[in-house]
PQR file of N, CA, C, O and H, with PARSE charges and radii, in Angstrom:
ATOM      1  N   MET A   1     -10.399  25.090  -2.012 -0.4000 1.5000
ATOM      2  CA  MET A   1     -10.836  23.935  -1.298 -0.0000 2.0000
ATOM      3  C   MET A   1     -11.162  22.792  -2.255  0.5500 1.7000
ATOM      4  O   MET A   1     -11.049  21.624  -1.884 -0.5500 1.4000
ATOM      5  N   ALA A   2     -11.555  23.112  -3.453 -0.4000 1.5000
ATOM      6  CA  ALA A   2     -11.917  22.070  -4.405 -0.0000 2.0000
ATOM      7  C   ALA A   2     -10.706  21.214  -4.767  0.5500 1.7000
ATOM      8  O   ALA A   2     -10.836  20.004  -4.950 -0.5500 1.4000
ATOM      9  H   ALA A   2     -11.646  24.062  -3.754  0.4000 1.0000
ATOM     10  N   ILE A   3      -9.539  21.831  -4.870 -0.4000 1.5000
ATOM     11  CA  ILE A   3      -8.336  21.057  -5.197 -0.0000 2.0000
ATOM     12  C   ILE A   3      -8.002  20.102  -4.065  0.5500 1.7000
ATOM     13  O   ILE A   3      -7.653  18.946  -4.308 -0.5500 1.4000
ATOM     14  H   ILE A   3      -9.434  22.814  -4.721  0.4000 1.0000
ATOM     15  N   ALA A   4      -8.105  20.575  -2.829 -0.4000 1.5000
ATOM     16  CA  ALA A   4      -7.829  19.717  -1.675 -0.0000 2.0000
ATOM     17  C   ALA A   4      -8.836  18.571  -1.604  0.5500 1.7000
ATOM     18  O   ALA A   4      -8.461  17.430  -1.337 -0.5500 1.4000
ATOM     19  H   ALA A   4      -8.388  21.514  -2.631  0.4000 1.0000
ATOM     20  N   ALA A   5     -10.099  18.871  -1.841 -0.4000 1.5000
ATOM     21  CA  ALA A   5     -11.123  17.819  -1.822 -0.0000 2.0000
ATOM     22  C   ALA A   5     -10.868  16.801  -2.924  0.5500 1.7000
ATOM     23  O   ALA A   5     -11.006  15.598  -2.705 -0.5500 1.4000
ATOM     24  H   ALA A   5     -10.403  19.799  -2.059  0.4000 1.0000
ATOM     25  N   GLY A   6     -10.499  17.272  -4.095 -0.4000 1.5000
ATOM     26  CA  GLY A   6     -10.182  16.357  -5.196 -0.0000 2.0000
ATOM     27  C   GLY A   6      -9.004  15.460  -4.865  0.5500 1.7000
ATOM     28  O   GLY A   6      -9.010  14.273  -5.191 -0.5500 1.4000
ATOM     29  H   GLY A   6     -10.387  18.250  -4.274  0.4000 1.0000
ATOM     30  N   TYR A   7      -8.005  16.018  -4.228 -0.4000 1.5000
ATOM     31  CA  TYR A   7      -6.849  15.222  -3.824 -0.0000 2.0000
ATOM     32  C   TYR A   7      -7.263  14.152  -2.812  0.5500 1.7000
ATOM     33  O   TYR A   7      -6.870  12.991  -2.931 -0.5500 1.4000
ATOM     34  H   TYR A   7      -8.000  16.983  -3.964  0.4000 1.0000
ATOM     35  N   LEU A   8      -8.054  14.548  -1.823 -0.4000 1.5000
ATOM     36  CA  LEU A   8      -8.464  13.600  -0.787 -0.0000 2.0000
ATOM     37  C   LEU A   8      -9.363  12.500  -1.331  0.5500 1.7000
ATOM     38  O   LEU A   8      -9.430  11.412  -0.759 -0.5500 1.4000
ATOM     39  H   LEU A   8      -8.373  15.490  -1.726  0.4000 1.0000
ATOM     40  N   LEU A   9     -10.048  12.774  -2.422 -0.4000 1.5000
ATOM     41  CA  LEU A   9     -10.891  11.757  -3.045 -0.0000 2.0000
ATOM     42  C   LEU A   9     -10.123  10.877  -4.018  0.5500 1.7000
ATOM     43  O   LEU A   9     -10.640   9.852  -4.463 -0.5500 1.4000
ATOM     44  H   LEU A   9      -9.994  13.658  -2.886  0.4000 1.0000
ATOM     45  N   GLY A  10      -8.911  11.256  -4.351 -0.4000 1.5000
ATOM     46  CA  GLY A  10      -8.115  10.522  -5.327 -0.0000 2.0000
ATOM     47  C   GLY A  10      -7.331   9.369  -4.717  0.5500 1.7000
ATOM     48  O   GLY A  10      -7.340   9.181  -3.500 -0.5500 1.4000
ATOM     49  H   GLY A  10      -8.491  12.088  -3.990  0.4000 1.0000
ATOM     50  N   PRO A  11      -6.662   8.605  -5.552 -0.5600 1.5000
ATOM     51  CA  PRO A  11      -5.930   7.420  -5.096  0.2800 2.0000
ATOM     52  C   PRO A  11      -4.704   7.737  -4.234  0.5500 1.7000
ATOM     53  O   PRO A  11      -4.319   6.917  -3.400 -0.5500 1.4000
ATOM     54  N   ASP A  12      -4.087   8.899  -4.413 -0.4000 1.5000
ATOM     55  CA  ASP A  12      -2.897   9.243  -3.623 -0.0000 2.0000
ATOM     56  C   ASP A  12      -3.218   9.501  -2.157  0.5500 1.7000
ATOM     57  O   ASP A  12      -2.332   9.407  -1.307 -0.5500 1.4000
ATOM     58  H   ASP A  12      -4.400   9.566  -5.089  0.4000 1.0000
ATOM     59  N   ALA A  13      -4.459   9.824  -1.852 -0.4000 1.5000
ATOM     60  CA  ALA A  13      -4.839  10.125  -0.479 -0.0000 2.0000
ATOM     61  C   ALA A  13      -4.872   8.882   0.400  0.5500 1.7000
ATOM     62  O   ALA A  13      -5.020   8.993   1.617 -0.5500 1.4000
ATOM     63  H   ALA A  13      -5.178   9.901  -2.542  0.4000 1.0000
ATOM     64  N   GLY A  14      -4.737   7.712  -0.189 -0.4000 1.5000
ATOM     65  CA  GLY A  14      -4.721   6.477   0.584 -0.0000 2.0000
ATOM     66  C   GLY A  14      -3.527   6.388   1.523  0.5500 1.7000
ATOM     67  O   GLY A  14      -3.525   5.575   2.447 -0.5500 1.4000
ATOM     68  H   GLY A  14      -4.616   7.622  -1.178  0.4000 1.0000
ATOM     69  N   PHE A  15      -2.526   7.204   1.300 -0.4000 1.5000
ATOM     70  CA  PHE A  15      -1.333   7.196   2.146 -0.0000 2.0000
ATOM     71  C   PHE A  15      -1.435   8.191   3.297  0.5500 1.7000
ATOM     72  O   PHE A  15      -0.526   8.259   4.125 -0.5500 1.4000
ATOM     73  H   PHE A  15      -2.527   7.864   0.550  0.4000 1.0000
ATOM     74  N   ILE A  16      -2.515   8.963   3.371 -0.4000 1.5000
ATOM     75  CA  ILE A  16      -2.702   9.935   4.446 -0.0000 2.0000
ATOM     76  C   ILE A  16      -3.518   9.284   5.562  0.5500 1.7000
ATOM     77  O   ILE A  16      -4.649   8.849   5.350 -0.5500 1.4000
ATOM     78  H   ILE A  16      -3.253   8.907   2.698  0.4000 1.0000
ATOM     79  N   THR A  17      -2.924   9.227   6.749 -0.4000 1.5000
ATOM     80  CA  THR A  17      -3.650   8.689   7.899 -0.0000 2.0000
ATOM     81  C   THR A  17      -3.406   9.584   9.105  0.5500 1.7000
ATOM     82  O   THR A  17      -2.264   9.945   9.389 -0.5500 1.4000
ATOM     83  H   THR A  17      -2.005   9.581   6.922  0.4000 1.0000
ATOM     84  N   GLY A  18      -4.440   9.934   9.795 -0.4000 1.5000
ATOM     85  CA  GLY A  18      -4.317  10.711  11.024 -0.0000 2.0000
ATOM     86  C   GLY A  18      -3.694  12.073  10.843  0.5500 1.7000
ATOM     87  O   GLY A  18      -2.967  12.538  11.721 -0.5500 1.4000
ATOM     88  H   GLY A  18      -5.367   9.640   9.564  0.4000 1.0000
ATOM     89  N   SER A  19      -3.958  12.721   9.733 -0.4000 1.5000
ATOM     90  CA  SER A  19      -3.370  14.033   9.471 -0.0000 2.0000
ATOM     91  C   SER A  19      -4.467  15.071   9.305  0.5500 1.7000
ATOM     92  O   SER A  19      -5.575  14.768   8.863 -0.5500 1.4000
ATOM     93  H   SER A  19      -4.549  12.343   9.020  0.4000 1.0000
ATOM     94  N   GLY A  20      -4.134  16.287   9.666 -0.4000 1.5000
ATOM     95  CA  GLY A  20      -5.028  17.402   9.419 -0.0000 2.0000
ATOM     96  C   GLY A  20      -4.534  18.164   8.208  0.5500 1.7000
ATOM     97  O   GLY A  20      -3.332  18.379   8.058 -0.5500 1.4000
ATOM     98  H   GLY A  20      -3.234  16.533  10.025  0.4000 1.0000
ATOM     99  N   LEU A  21      -5.431  18.567   7.360 -0.4000 1.5000
ATOM    100  CA  LEU A  21      -5.062  19.320   6.158 -0.0000 2.0000
ATOM    101  C   LEU A  21      -5.535  20.757   6.351  0.5500 1.7000
ATOM    102  O   LEU A  21      -6.735  21.033   6.318 -0.5500 1.4000
ATOM    103  H   LEU A  21      -6.408  18.392   7.482  0.4000 1.0000
ATOM    104  N   LEU A  22      -4.597  21.661   6.551 -0.4000 1.5000
ATOM    105  CA  LEU A  22      -4.921  23.063   6.795 -0.0000 2.0000
ATOM    106  C   LEU A  22      -5.110  23.781   5.464  0.5500 1.7000
ATOM    107  O   LEU A  22      -4.201  23.830   4.635 -0.5500 1.4000
ATOM    108  H   LEU A  22      -3.623  21.437   6.578  0.4000 1.0000
ATOM    109  N   ILE A  23      -6.293  24.332   5.273 -0.4000 1.5000
ATOM    110  CA  ILE A  23      -6.599  25.076   4.046 -0.0000 2.0000
ATOM    111  C   ILE A  23      -6.976  26.494   4.465  0.5500 1.7000
ATOM    112  O   ILE A  23      -8.131  26.768   4.792 -0.5500 1.4000
ATOM    113  H   ILE A  23      -7.032  24.293   5.947  0.4000 1.0000
ATOM    114  N   ASP A  24      -5.998  27.386   4.451 -0.4000 1.5000
ATOM    115  CA  ASP A  24      -6.257  28.759   4.883 -0.0000 2.0000
ATOM    116  C   ASP A  24      -5.623  29.793   3.956  0.5500 1.7000
ATOM    117  O   ASP A  24      -5.536  30.966   4.318 -0.5500 1.4000
ATOM    118  H   ASP A  24      -5.060  27.163   4.186  0.4000 1.0000
ATOM    119  N   GLY A  25      -5.192  29.390   2.799 -0.4000 1.5000
ATOM    120  CA  GLY A  25      -4.617  30.338   1.847 -0.0000 2.0000
ATOM    121  C   GLY A  25      -3.270  30.897   2.268  0.5500 1.7000
ATOM    122  O   GLY A  25      -2.848  31.935   1.759 -0.5500 1.4000
ATOM    123  H   GLY A  25      -5.263  28.437   2.506  0.4000 1.0000
ATOM    124  N   GLY A  26      -2.591  30.233   3.182 -0.4000 1.5000
ATOM    125  CA  GLY A  26      -1.275  30.665   3.619 -0.0000 2.0000
ATOM    126  C   GLY A  26      -1.293  31.605   4.816  0.5500 1.7000
ATOM    127  O   GLY A  26      -0.252  32.160   5.168 -0.5500 1.4000
ATOM    128  H   GLY A  26      -2.934  29.390   3.596  0.4000 1.0000
ATOM    129  N   LEU A  27      -2.433  31.796   5.445 -0.4000 1.5000
ATOM    130  CA  LEU A  27      -2.545  32.737   6.559 -0.0000 2.0000
ATOM    131  C   LEU A  27      -1.637  32.348   7.724  0.5500 1.7000
ATOM    132  O   LEU A  27      -0.908  33.196   8.240 -0.5500 1.4000
ATOM    133  H   LEU A  27      -3.278  31.345   5.159  0.4000 1.0000
ATOM    134  N   ILE A  28      -1.666  31.095   8.142 -0.4000 1.5000
ATOM    135  CA  ILE A  28      -0.847  30.656   9.270 -0.0000 2.0000
ATOM    136  C   ILE A  28       0.638  30.787   8.945  0.5500 1.7000
ATOM    137  O   ILE A  28       1.422  31.207   9.796 -0.5500 1.4000
ATOM    138  H   ILE A  28      -2.258  30.407   7.723  0.4000 1.0000
ATOM    139  N   ALA A  29       1.027  30.435   7.736 -0.4000 1.5000
ATOM    140  CA  ALA A  29       2.432  30.566   7.340 -0.0000 2.0000
ATOM    141  C   ALA A  29       2.869  32.026   7.379  0.5500 1.7000
ATOM    142  O   ALA A  29       3.984  32.323   7.810 -0.5500 1.4000
ATOM    143  H   ALA A  29       0.390  30.094   7.044  0.4000 1.0000
ATOM    144  N   ALA A  30       2.013  32.939   6.937 -0.4000 1.5000
ATOM    145  CA  ALA A  30       2.351  34.363   6.953 -0.0000 2.0000
ATOM    146  C   ALA A  30       2.439  34.875   8.399  0.5500 1.7000
ATOM    147  O   ALA A  30       3.287  35.707   8.720 -0.5500 1.4000
ATOM    148  H   ALA A  30       1.107  32.698   6.587  0.4000 1.0000
ATOM    149  N   MET A  31       1.562  34.372   9.251 -0.4000 1.5000
ATOM    150  CA  MET A  31       1.613  34.788  10.650 -0.0000 2.0000
ATOM    151  C   MET A  31       2.915  34.333  11.294  0.5500 1.7000
ATOM    152  O   MET A  31       3.540  35.091  12.035 -0.5500 1.4000
ATOM    153  H   MET A  31       0.873  33.697   8.990  0.4000 1.0000
ATOM    154  N   ARG A  32       3.325  33.107  11.018 -0.4000 1.5000
ATOM    155  CA  ARG A  32       4.560  32.579  11.599 -0.0000 2.0000
ATOM    156  C   ARG A  32       5.772  33.303  11.050  0.5500 1.7000
ATOM    157  O   ARG A  32       6.750  33.489  11.774 -0.5500 1.4000
ATOM    158  H   ARG A  32       2.817  32.491  10.416  0.4000 1.0000
ATOM    159  N   ALA A  33       5.740  33.719   9.791 -0.4000 1.5000
ATOM    160  CA  ALA A  33       6.874  34.415   9.187 -0.0000 2.0000
ATOM    161  C   ALA A  33       6.878  35.905   9.529  0.5500 1.7000
ATOM    162  O   ALA A  33       7.862  36.603   9.281 -0.5500 1.4000
ATOM    163  H   ALA A  33       4.945  33.568   9.203  0.4000 1.0000
ATOM    164  N   GLY A  34       5.784  36.382  10.094 -0.4000 1.5000
ATOM    165  CA  GLY A  34       5.693  37.815  10.421 -0.0000 2.0000
ATOM    166  C   GLY A  34       5.530  38.690   9.197  0.5500 1.7000
ATOM    167  O   GLY A  34       5.952  39.847   9.204 -0.5500 1.4000
ATOM    168  H   GLY A  34       4.985  35.816  10.295  0.4000 1.0000
ATOM    169  N   THR A  35       4.925  38.162   8.149 -0.4000 1.5000
ATOM    170  CA  THR A  35       4.785  38.923   6.911 -0.0000 2.0000
ATOM    171  C   THR A  35       3.335  39.267   6.564  0.5500 1.7000
ATOM    172  O   THR A  35       3.011  39.501   5.400 -0.5500 1.4000
ATOM    173  H   THR A  35       4.582  37.223   8.143  0.4000 1.0000
ATOM    174  N   LEU A  36       2.470  39.297   7.572 -0.4000 1.5000
ATOM    175  CA  LEU A  36       1.094  39.692   7.303 -0.0000 2.0000
ATOM    176  C   LEU A  36       1.050  41.169   6.956  0.5500 1.7000
ATOM    177  O   LEU A  36       1.748  41.971   7.576 -0.5500 1.4000
ATOM    178  H   LEU A  36       2.733  39.106   8.518  0.4000 1.0000
ATOM    179  N   PRO A  37       0.239  41.540   5.972 -0.5600 1.5000
ATOM    180  CA  PRO A  37       0.126  42.967   5.669  0.2800 2.0000
ATOM    181  C   PRO A  37      -0.563  43.708   6.812  0.5500 1.7000
ATOM    182  O   PRO A  37      -1.479  43.179   7.442 -0.5500 1.4000
ATOM    183  N   THR A  38      -0.127  44.906   7.067 -0.4000 1.5000
ATOM    184  CA  THR A  38      -0.731  45.691   8.138 -0.0000 2.0000
ATOM    185  C   THR A  38      -1.977  46.387   7.602  0.5500 1.7000
ATOM    186  O   THR A  38      -1.999  46.818   6.449 -0.5500 1.4000
ATOM    187  H   THR A  38       0.617  45.336   6.555  0.4000 1.0000
ATOM    188  N   PRO A  39      -3.014  46.499   8.431 -0.5600 1.5000
ATOM    189  CA  PRO A  39      -4.239  47.179   7.963  0.2800 2.0000
ATOM    190  C   PRO A  39      -3.986  48.654   7.707  0.5500 1.7000
ATOM    191  O   PRO A  39      -3.171  49.279   8.386 -0.5500 1.4000
ATOM    192  N   ALA A  40      -4.672  49.196   6.747 -0.4000 1.5000
ATOM    193  CA  ALA A  40      -4.487  50.609   6.389 -0.0000 2.0000
ATOM    194  C   ALA A  40      -5.168  51.526   7.372  0.5500 1.7000
ATOM    195  O   ALA A  40      -5.111  52.746   7.220 -0.5500 1.4000
ATOM    196  H   ALA A  40      -5.334  48.689   6.195  0.4000 1.0000
TER
END
C-alpha cells in the first residue's frame, strides 16, 4: 500500500481522475483467471 500511496502523492497522479485503485495483491485477478489456490 505504501507504493500506491507514494504514487498517488507524486506528480504523475495528477492525470488520474475519477478512478478507483484496487490494492488487493492480485486476489481479484486470480479469481477471474480461476487460479486461486485451493485450501488444504
